[in-house]
N, C-alpha and C positions, 0 to 999 in steps of 0.2 A: 295307309301309311299318313296319316295325320295322324295319330298314334305313337308313332315313332317318332313322328318330327318334337313332340308330347314329352314324350322318353331321351330325347337325347338334347331335350334345351334345356327340364328339371338336369340332367345328371350334366349341363352343363353347370350351372348354379348350381347345385351340392358342389363340387368341382374347383368353379370360384370363389364358392362364399367359404369353404375348408386350408386352400391356402392364405384367406385374406385371414383369416382366425389364427395358421401354424403364422401367419407372418407376423401380426400385430401383437397379437399374445401366449406366444410360446417362444418369438428366439426376439432371445432379447440386444441390439442393434443400439446401436451409438457412439458416441463422434462425442473430442472438444474443438467450443469451435469458443472466438474471442469476443467479450464482452463486455461497454466499457474497459478496458484497459487489462480483463483480464482473463485466464484460460475458466473457464466454466464445460461442470461435466453433462455429460446427455447420452441421458442412459445410462448403454455397461462400458467404451466401445474400449473395441479389444489392441489398440495403443498407449504406452505411455503421456501423459501433460504434453503438448510439442517445449521448447529449450527456448527458440525460438522469438524473442521480443513478443507483445502481443498489444501494441497497438491503439488506440482509441478510434475509435470509428468515429468522422470528420466527415461523413456524407452529409449530416443535418445540415451542416453550416458552409463555405463558400472558398474552401478553401486551397492552395496548391499547396498540391504536396509532390508536386518532380523536383523542391530544392527545399531542403536540413535548411531548416536557419532556426538551433536549440533557442528557446529560454527559461529561467524557471520561473514558475508560479511561488507565493507567497506560500504554497499549499506545498510546498516542496519539496515536486516533479516536477522533473524537463519535460516541454513542453518541446520537440525535436520540427514542432513544422510554424512555431518563431509566430510571432502576438496574438497569429488574428486566430491559431488554436487555442491560444489562453482565456480570449475574451470566443471563445464559444460557450469556451465548459464554466467561462462565468469568476477568471479566478488575475484579481491583476497578474503582477508580470516584476521581480526584483530587482530581474536583469539577463540583458543575455548573452547565452553560450548557458552550458550543463547546472546542471546543479551541483556545488557543493558545497564545500562545512563554512557557514558566512564568519564569516570577519568581518577588522574593520577596512580592509583593500579590496576585500570585495564587496563591500558595500559605498563606497567610494567609487569602483568603477563599476558600477549603475550608473542607468539614465536617471535623473532633473525627478525627472517623473516614480522614479521611487525609490528611490538616492535613504530619505527623510521614516519609510517603509521599511528598510535595508536594515535601517539603523536603529530602529522597535524595538525591530527581530530580535534581533545580536543584543541588547543593553537589555530584552528582559532573562533572551534564555543564560545573558550573566549574570541573575539579580537569581535564575531558579536553580545554573552554577554552585553559587555564591551559601542560598540554599542549602541544596541540600549538604555541601560541606562542610555545614556547620551539626545540622543536626541529624548527619545515621547515625551518630549514635543512637538517637533512639527514633529514626526512622527506620530501623534496620529489627529484619524480625530473630536476625538471633545478634546475638552478645557475646561482645570483646569477652579474649580471654585471654589467664593470666598477669591482668593487672592489663591485657595494651586499651591500645588507644584508635578506632578507628581513624582511615580518612585517606578517602579519594581522587587515585588511583588512573582515575578517564571514563572520560565522558565519551557514549556514541548520545548521536541525533539520526532518529528515526526520521523528520517532521517535525513543529514547532512546541509541541507535547511533550513525545514522544522517545524513549531514548532507554541505552543500557548503562547502568552507571561500575565502573571494580575502586573494590573497597577490603583493604585489609588492615590490621592489624600488628603486620610486628607474622605474626601466627599461623594467622588461617587467614583464610582470604577466602569472597566474594563477589558474582556478574550476577546483576542484578538488572528487571528491567522494568519498566517508570512510565508511571503517565500525568506528569505537572500541568497544574492552570493556572493563571490567576482572579484571586478569591477576591473581588476589590484590587487596596492592596497589596492584597495575602500573596503568598501562590500560599496555595496549598497540592497536595500529593494525596491522588485521586484511590491506587495504586502505584503496589510496591511488590516488586516481587524477588525472591533470591531465581536467578535460570544453573546456577553452579559455584557451586562453594572445592 
């Protein structure tokens, strides 16, 4: 009888070990996890990435998430739960409301504590745009054709240093992404890559 109980326990142990090995080594499971405001793939999820917004966790700070009171941070991101959420991420607030294209009006409507910073960022962006406009012919990896001269037609900013520029010479047109920074008092292109012709 003792041998039978021993064999039963060994058989049960082997079955549990096989089930464990199958679960963790042969079957690849996965899920989409919201981390730091972005969807991260864990394992091999069977579903597509979620389409709803992944809001950064505020569990480490005492933030009231029952009321949305969006503010725009100096990093160009909207913090939906107000100044407390921005402070939790150690980001200065530019103005109340969701982030919009920087303009003199947006800066003028920001509160006094962030008005100067907003104005400084807007002025820097104007310096960057003027630099790209004045130097687009030398910055562009493609050159003008048929005696044309490149003209910038549009800027779209992703944040304070990254954006997309449209330019053309009357014969050909390009869209390029770029990163630009201040090197002392001078703008410097970090990268410039054509993304469509």
